[in-house]
C-alpha positions in Angstrom: 106.0 40.7 109.6 105.0 44.1 108.1 107.3 46.9 109.4 107.0 50.6 108.8 109.1 53.4 110.1 108.2 57.1 110.5 109.7 60.5 111.1 107.8 63.5 112.4 109.2 67.0 112.2 107.7 70.1 113.7 109.9 73.1 114.2 109.1 76.5 115.4 110.3 77.9 112.1 107.8 75.7 110.1 105.4 78.6 109.9 104.1 81.2 107.6 101.9 84.3 108.0 99.5 84.6 105.1 96.2 86.2 104.2 93.3 84.6 102.3 89.6 84.4 101.9 87.5 81.3 101.4 85.2 81.2 98.4 81.8 79.5 98.8 79.7 77.7 96.2 76.9 80.2 96.4 79.3 83.0 95.2 79.9 84.6 98.6 83.3 84.8 100.3 84.9 85.3 103.7 86.3 88.7 104.5 90.0 89.0 103.7 91.9 87.9 106.8 95.1 86.2 107.9 96.6 83.4 110.0 99.9 82.5 111.5 100.0 79.0 110.1 102.2 76.2 111.6 103.2 73.0 109.7 104.0 69.5 110.9 105.3 66.7 108.7 105.0 62.9 109.2 106.6 60.6 106.7 106.8 56.8 106.5 109.2 54.4 104.8 109.1 50.6 104.7 112.9 50.3 105.1 115.6 52.3 106.8 118.3 53.8 104.7 121.6 54.2 106.6 119.4 53.5 109.8 117.1 56.4 109.0 113.7 57.0 107.3 115.2 60.2 105.9 117.9 62.5 107.3 116.4 65.3 109.4 119.2 67.6 108.2 117.8 67.1 104.6 114.0 67.3 105.2 114.0 70.4 107.5 115.3 72.8 104.9 112.8 71.6 102.4 109.8 72.1 104.8 111.2 75.5 105.7 111.6 76.5 102.1 108.0 75.6 101.3 106.7 77.5 104.3 108.9 80.5 103.5 107.5 80.6 100.0 104.0 81.1 101.5 105.1 83.7 104.1 103.7 87.2 103.9 101.6 86.5 100.8 98.0 86.7 99.9 97.1 83.2 98.9 94.7 82.8 96.0 93.3 79.6 94.5 94.2 79.3 90.8 91.9 76.4 90.0 88.4 77.6 90.6 85.7 79.2 88.5 84.6 81.2 91.6 87.2 83.9 91.2 88.5 85.9 88.2 92.2 86.8 88.3 93.7 89.1 85.7 97.1 90.6 85.3 97.1 94.4 85.2 100.5 95.8 84.7 102.3 94.9 88.0 99.1 94.0 89.8 96.7 91.2 90.0 93.1 92.3 89.7 90.7 90.0 91.5 86.9 89.8 91.1 84.7 87.5 93.0 81.2 86.3 92.2 79.7 88.5 95.0 81.0 91.6 93.1 84.0 92.3 95.3 87.1 93.7 93.5 90.7 93.8 94.7 93.9 94.9 93.2 97.2 93.7 94.7 100.8 94.0 93.7 101.9 90.8 92.1 104.8 90.5 94.5 102.3 90.3 97.4 100.2 87.5 95.9 100.8 83.8 95.4 98.4 82.0 93.1 98.3 78.4 94.1 97.2 75.4 92.0 94.4 74.6 94.4 90.6 75.0 94.3 90.2 77.1 97.5 92.5 78.4 100.3 91.1 76.3 103.1 93.7 74.7 105.5 92.9 71.4 103.8 93.7 72.6 100.4 96.9 74.4 101.6 97.9 71.1 103.3 97.5 69.3 99.9 99.7 72.0 98.2 102.4 71.8 100.8 102.4 68.0 100.7 102.9 67.9 96.9 105.6 70.6 97.1 107.6 68.6 99.7 107.2 65.4 97.7 108.4 67.1 94.6 111.4 68.7 96.2 112.4 65.4 98.0 112.2 63.6 94.7 114.1 66.3 92.7 116.9 66.7 95.3 117.3 63.2 96.7 115.5 60.9 94.2 113.6 59.6 97.2 109.9 58.9 97.7 108.2 58.3 101.1 105.7 55.5 101.4 103.2 57.9 103.0 103.5 61.5 103.8 101.2 63.5 106.1 101.1 67.2 106.5 99.2 69.1 109.2 98.5 72.8 108.7 97.4 74.6 111.9 95.5 77.8 111.2 95.2 78.8 114.9 96.2 76.8 118.0 93.9 73.8 118.3 92.5 74.1 114.8 94.3 72.2 112.0 93.7 70.3 108.8 95.6 67.1 107.9 96.3 65.7 104.5 97.8 62.2 104.0 99.1 61.0 100.7 100.2 57.4 99.9 
């Protein structure tokens, strides 16, 4: 018999308010805008450890920490040729292929190791950050982990990693 156990955590404080703009292959972009994102985590294990998949008291601060790191930031993709990001004193100068130019204080910007700032790519980033922190702090690895990132009520992206 194949058995699998899961936990699902979704707390009101698993949220972040961030701005972004999507970059499109033709060189155009969305206008700069923001969302009040919400995050849900589902994680699986084959066996229970101390009668739990993973202690809720341990996973909640990790998810919150990742969300808090994204809060009140302009999210930029750091792994795309569709945008040019240059350091200029204490600012990031940003140029897109459509000729738009922005300059933001570095403290207001988070450059993520993703190809675009879609909800799907943000979900991938959050998943990998949670996996990394769980491994570092608890030397634990989930069998599967699924992260849902909701941009607006009723509109979300889900990333599942085995």
